[in-house]
PLY file of the C-alpha trace (Angstrom):
ply
format ascii 1.0
element vertex 352
property float x
property float y
property float z
element edge 351
property int vertex1
property int vertex2
end_header
111.84 76.37 43.09
109.15 76.50 45.42
105.91 75.60 44.33
103.03 78.79 43.54
99.98 79.02 46.54
96.96 79.40 45.30
94.28 80.36 48.17
90.49 79.35 47.49
88.55 81.63 49.53
84.99 80.52 48.33
85.28 77.46 46.01
82.08 76.59 43.68
83.71 73.57 42.39
82.12 71.29 44.16
83.57 68.19 42.29
87.12 69.34 42.98
88.35 68.93 40.05
89.92 72.20 39.20
91.61 72.01 42.27
93.02 69.01 41.34
93.94 70.30 38.15
95.87 73.15 39.66
98.17 71.15 41.77
98.66 68.80 38.80
100.03 71.94 37.05
102.51 72.55 39.96
100.47 75.01 42.26
99.73 74.48 46.56
96.01 74.52 46.45
94.34 75.98 50.23
90.44 75.66 49.90
88.94 77.51 52.65
86.35 75.83 54.39
82.79 76.73 52.91
81.41 80.00 54.59
84.96 81.09 55.98
84.91 84.50 57.80
87.95 86.89 57.15
89.24 86.17 60.24
89.61 82.48 58.99
90.44 83.62 55.55
93.40 86.30 56.40
94.92 83.19 58.71
95.24 81.25 55.25
96.16 84.39 52.50
99.52 85.15 53.53
102.08 84.08 50.58
99.94 83.01 48.23
100.39 83.94 44.78
96.92 83.92 43.68
92.99 84.43 45.13
90.23 82.23 43.60
86.72 82.54 44.85
83.54 83.71 43.98
82.05 86.19 46.36
83.96 87.70 49.07
82.26 88.25 52.59
82.70 91.96 53.21
85.02 93.22 51.01
88.52 92.53 49.68
90.06 95.36 51.16
93.89 96.80 50.31
94.39 95.65 53.72
93.64 92.02 52.92
95.22 92.20 49.30
98.62 93.49 51.06
98.25 90.17 53.38
100.98 88.73 50.91
103.54 90.36 49.11
103.24 87.81 46.12
99.83 88.29 45.43
99.51 89.12 42.04
95.95 87.56 40.73
92.39 87.89 42.25
90.49 85.48 40.23
86.66 85.80 40.18
84.35 82.89 39.18
81.35 85.88 39.26
80.99 88.72 36.94
80.36 91.21 39.66
84.05 92.44 41.11
82.69 94.78 43.15
83.71 92.76 46.64
86.84 93.89 45.19
88.66 97.32 45.88
89.98 97.04 42.30
91.31 100.49 42.93
93.63 99.17 45.40
94.47 96.47 43.49
95.62 98.16 40.70
97.32 100.68 42.75
99.60 97.06 44.25
99.82 95.85 40.46
97.55 93.02 41.21
94.91 91.80 38.51
91.54 90.79 39.03
90.10 88.90 36.46
86.20 87.62 36.28
84.26 85.48 34.35
81.39 86.88 32.06
80.08 83.56 31.15
76.75 83.05 28.88
75.26 81.38 32.35
75.47 83.73 34.48
74.25 86.88 32.61
71.76 85.09 30.58
70.31 83.17 33.44
70.16 87.44 34.99
68.11 87.93 31.77
65.81 85.33 32.17
65.16 85.41 35.41
64.37 89.60 34.94
61.55 88.64 32.82
60.38 85.81 35.37
60.33 88.97 37.90
58.77 91.55 35.99
55.83 89.20 34.80
55.37 88.03 38.55
54.32 91.56 38.97
52.60 92.37 36.08
50.66 89.42 35.99
50.06 89.71 39.62
50.78 85.49 39.74
51.08 85.70 44.02
48.09 87.03 44.44
46.45 85.27 42.04
48.17 81.96 43.72
47.03 83.19 46.87
43.29 84.66 46.39
42.75 80.68 44.93
44.33 78.91 47.49
41.80 81.12 50.13
38.75 79.48 48.79
38.18 82.41 46.07
37.56 82.15 42.25
37.17 84.73 39.70
35.46 87.33 41.85
36.89 89.81 42.33
38.79 89.85 39.28
42.25 90.38 39.92
43.61 91.95 36.41
46.94 91.51 35.00
48.89 94.10 32.55
49.07 93.51 29.13
52.92 93.88 27.67
52.93 94.09 24.23
50.96 95.83 21.56
48.14 94.64 19.33
46.35 95.21 16.04
42.81 96.29 18.19
45.18 99.69 18.92
46.34 98.69 22.26
49.85 100.36 22.38
51.50 97.66 25.06
54.14 99.46 28.03
56.80 100.83 27.50
59.68 98.99 29.48
63.02 100.84 30.14
66.25 99.09 30.77
69.13 100.66 32.71
72.46 99.54 31.63
72.67 97.92 27.97
75.67 95.64 29.03
75.48 91.67 28.52
72.30 91.34 30.78
70.26 94.30 29.77
70.84 93.29 25.88
69.47 89.94 26.22
66.56 91.14 28.29
65.62 93.62 24.83
66.09 90.91 23.13
63.88 88.39 25.06
61.28 91.55 24.96
61.33 91.73 21.14
58.82 89.34 20.40
55.98 90.64 22.86
56.12 93.77 20.84
56.48 95.99 24.11
58.03 99.87 23.67
61.28 99.29 25.08
63.46 102.32 26.05
67.37 101.85 26.90
69.68 104.44 28.83
73.71 103.66 28.90
76.06 106.53 28.57
78.90 104.15 27.66
77.26 102.33 24.62
77.34 103.74 20.80
74.47 104.02 19.32
74.79 100.98 16.78
74.03 98.72 19.79
70.42 100.43 20.66
69.57 100.14 17.36
71.05 96.27 17.34
68.61 95.30 19.93
65.64 97.29 18.83
65.42 99.48 21.81
65.16 103.37 22.00
68.07 105.59 23.45
67.26 107.94 25.83
68.53 109.58 29.01
68.22 107.98 32.55
65.47 110.66 33.44
63.27 110.48 30.65
63.73 106.51 30.77
62.41 107.08 34.51
59.24 108.87 33.78
58.10 107.49 30.38
58.37 103.68 31.64
56.05 101.25 33.21
58.69 99.03 34.36
62.47 99.80 34.93
64.75 97.45 35.42
68.13 97.53 36.43
71.36 96.11 34.90
74.35 98.43 35.27
77.35 97.60 37.39
78.04 98.81 40.87
80.28 101.97 40.84
81.21 105.33 43.03
78.89 106.42 39.52
75.79 104.31 40.05
76.23 103.61 43.59
72.61 105.18 45.03
71.64 105.93 41.31
67.89 105.16 41.83
67.61 108.24 44.73
64.73 110.13 45.86
64.55 112.14 43.14
64.94 109.94 40.51
62.14 107.70 42.44
59.92 110.11 42.01
59.99 111.01 38.36
58.88 107.48 37.91
54.85 106.78 37.69
52.91 105.91 40.78
51.78 102.92 38.26
55.13 101.59 37.60
57.22 98.39 38.43
61.08 98.58 39.77
63.20 95.51 39.07
66.52 95.19 40.64
69.06 92.13 39.89
72.12 94.42 39.01
73.18 95.04 42.80
71.47 96.47 45.80
73.49 99.51 46.47
72.23 101.18 42.93
69.04 101.90 44.69
68.22 103.86 47.77
66.32 101.52 49.88
65.12 104.04 52.28
63.75 106.09 49.45
62.38 102.88 48.01
60.42 101.72 50.62
58.72 105.46 51.65
57.77 105.37 47.69
56.11 102.34 47.65
54.67 102.82 51.29
53.50 106.27 50.10
52.20 104.40 47.16
54.32 106.51 44.72
55.33 103.33 43.21
53.26 100.13 42.75
55.66 97.44 43.24
59.45 96.48 42.98
61.05 93.09 42.62
64.23 93.12 44.17
67.11 90.10 43.82
69.67 92.01 45.48
70.06 94.33 48.53
72.42 96.78 49.59
72.83 94.35 52.69
72.60 90.97 52.54
70.50 88.91 54.00
68.27 91.90 55.19
68.25 92.01 58.97
65.21 90.66 60.69
62.44 93.30 60.69
63.89 95.28 57.89
61.36 98.35 56.15
62.04 96.23 53.03
60.36 92.82 54.22
57.14 94.76 55.65
55.63 95.54 52.35
53.83 92.45 51.05
53.10 92.00 47.52
54.45 95.72 46.90
57.44 93.86 47.09
58.83 90.55 45.09
62.03 89.32 47.01
64.38 86.79 46.12
68.20 85.67 47.50
70.31 87.16 45.28
70.35 84.02 43.47
68.21 84.96 40.34
71.55 83.56 37.93
70.97 80.26 39.72
69.58 77.51 37.42
69.99 73.66 36.81
72.35 74.04 33.61
73.78 77.35 34.77
75.09 78.77 37.88
78.80 79.31 37.97
79.97 76.05 36.69
80.49 77.41 33.22
83.21 80.07 34.87
85.20 77.23 36.82
87.56 76.62 33.82
88.15 80.04 32.76
88.67 81.20 36.34
91.06 78.59 36.91
92.84 79.12 33.53
93.41 82.77 34.38
95.64 81.95 37.91
97.67 79.21 35.46
98.24 82.11 32.98
98.99 84.68 35.69
101.92 81.84 37.31
103.15 81.50 34.16
104.02 85.39 34.07
101.24 85.72 31.04
98.72 88.00 30.83
95.51 86.19 31.42
91.84 86.63 29.79
89.20 88.70 30.81
90.98 91.24 33.27
88.81 93.49 34.32
90.76 96.34 35.83
92.51 96.83 32.69
94.59 100.22 34.02
96.63 97.53 36.23
98.17 95.81 32.91
101.50 97.90 33.09
102.04 97.83 36.79
101.38 94.34 36.92
103.80 93.68 33.69
106.68 95.59 35.48
106.38 93.32 38.89
105.44 89.81 37.53
105.55 90.02 33.63
107.30 86.80 32.32
108.31 85.84 36.00
107.26 82.26 35.73
106.18 80.44 38.88
104.78 77.57 36.73
106.39 75.89 33.21
105.30 78.44 30.81
102.71 76.72 28.48
104.49 75.13 24.79
102.37 77.47 22.21
103.80 75.14 19.63
0 1
1 2
2 3
3 4
4 5
5 6
6 7
7 8
8 9
9 10
10 11
11 12
12 13
13 14
14 15
15 16
16 17
17 18
18 19
19 20
20 21
21 22
22 23
23 24
24 25
25 26
26 27
27 28
28 29
29 30
30 31
31 32
32 33
33 34
34 35
35 36
36 37
37 38
38 39
39 40
40 41
41 42
42 43
43 44
44 45
45 46
46 47
47 48
48 49
49 50
50 51
51 52
52 53
53 54
54 55
55 56
56 57
57 58
58 59
59 60
60 61
61 62
62 63
63 64
64 65
65 66
66 67
67 68
68 69
69 70
70 71
71 72
72 73
73 74
74 75
75 76
76 77
77 78
78 79
79 80
80 81
81 82
82 83
83 84
84 85
85 86
86 87
87 88
88 89
89 90
90 91
91 92
92 93
93 94
94 95
95 96
96 97
97 98
98 99
99 100
100 101
101 102
102 103
103 104
104 105
105 106
106 107
107 108
108 109
109 110
110 111
111 112
112 113
113 114
114 115
115 116
116 117
117 118
118 119
119 120
120 121
121 122
122 123
123 124
124 125
125 126
126 127
127 128
128 129
129 130
130 131
131 132
132 133
133 134
134 135
135 136
136 137
137 138
138 139
139 140
140 141
141 142
142 143
143 144
144 145
145 146
146 147
147 148
148 149
149 150
150 151
151 152
152 153
153 154
154 155
155 156
156 157
157 158
158 159
159 160
160 161
161 162
162 163
163 164
164 165
165 166
166 167
167 168
168 169
169 170
170 171
171 172
172 173
173 174
174 175
175 176
176 177
177 178
178 179
179 180
180 181
181 182
182 183
183 184
184 185
185 186
186 187
187 188
188 189
189 190
190 191
191 192
192 193
193 194
194 195
195 196
196 197
197 198
198 199
199 200
200 201
201 202
202 203
203 204
204 205
205 206
206 207
207 208
208 209
209 210
210 211
211 212
212 213
213 214
214 215
215 216
216 217
217 218
218 219
219 220
220 221
221 222
222 223
223 224
224 225
225 226
226 227
227 228
228 229
229 230
230 231
231 232
232 233
233 234
234 235
235 236
236 237
237 238
238 239
239 240
240 241
241 242
242 243
243 244
244 245
245 246
246 247
247 248
248 249
249 250
250 251
251 252
252 253
253 254
254 255
255 256
256 257
257 258
258 259
259 260
260 261
261 262
262 263
263 264
264 265
265 266
266 267
267 268
268 269
269 270
270 271
271 272
272 273
273 274
274 275
275 276
276 277
277 278
278 279
279 280
280 281
281 282
282 283
283 284
284 285
285 286
286 287
287 288
288 289
289 290
290 291
291 292
292 293
293 294
294 295
295 296
296 297
297 298
298 299
299 300
300 301
301 302
302 303
303 304
304 305
305 306
306 307
307 308
308 309
309 310
310 311
311 312
312 313
313 314
314 315
315 316
316 317
317 318
318 319
319 320
320 321
321 322
322 323
323 324
324 325
325 326
326 327
327 328
328 329
329 330
330 331
331 332
332 333
333 334
334 335
335 336
336 337
337 338
338 339
339 340
340 341
341 342
342 343
343 344
344 345
345 346
346 347
347 348
348 349
349 350
350 351
């Protein structure tokens, strides 16, 4: 029996230990060069049994997924799978797995708080003021977040998407005493109560929140979710934080709102086009926009390191003909079982 082939199209394991473990288990491992573009990956992807990697450059579409008739799995080191045409994979009977590690979604939540506080406390403006020779005059006021015993009610923070990251944001905010709203039509009421948030619909959240933070997956439903109409619902003093996916926000409409002062500020870790082209409008808005290069979960002690063993084990399970853990496109399982279930390319694990 020939050895199954695994293409690591965007590696994250700098030590290479997981690559060697796959080889020791009986795989032929092809590691793409760092930064490999689609054309180079296309030349490597023929006759592979599994694809393993972080974010794919561009879109892993049906054309790419059909380069190998043997392909049974796309294993992502990341939580997000929006760089894969999941519908195409499902129709082909190819599983897509992902790695929702706490290092990733917890890092997103912590970074969200950092961006939020940088805007509310005007950290950059105060720093620039002192470095330019200023001091206490004129005063640069920040925003007090939580309620106080003197009757100050605190601000309202709205969380769009109460999944892993959104729930952690809510938990981190609890000691601050702020009012927290959340909108998520796919979450049952007990979860809202468990995380101390008030359940509302999206439009009400946008009207009432002083800070809106986005934590929804990118899908056909959420693409352009924060559009021109919804931006108009926000208070002119509100700030928007997006650490989800860039395409959730209509960027042109956001630029218009910021330029027209219909919105106070935005913090963006993600953009529809990454990196943004030179001269893009969003880069010309000064302190009204706080930017980060889609690295909000990149932390010492975090990043994607925790995902490496998860993704490697998903590959090994699929190559043994077993259903791996953390399948994203569960609708593909029946078709996958019909194609590959029980058809082992590697020795089946001894579970005794």
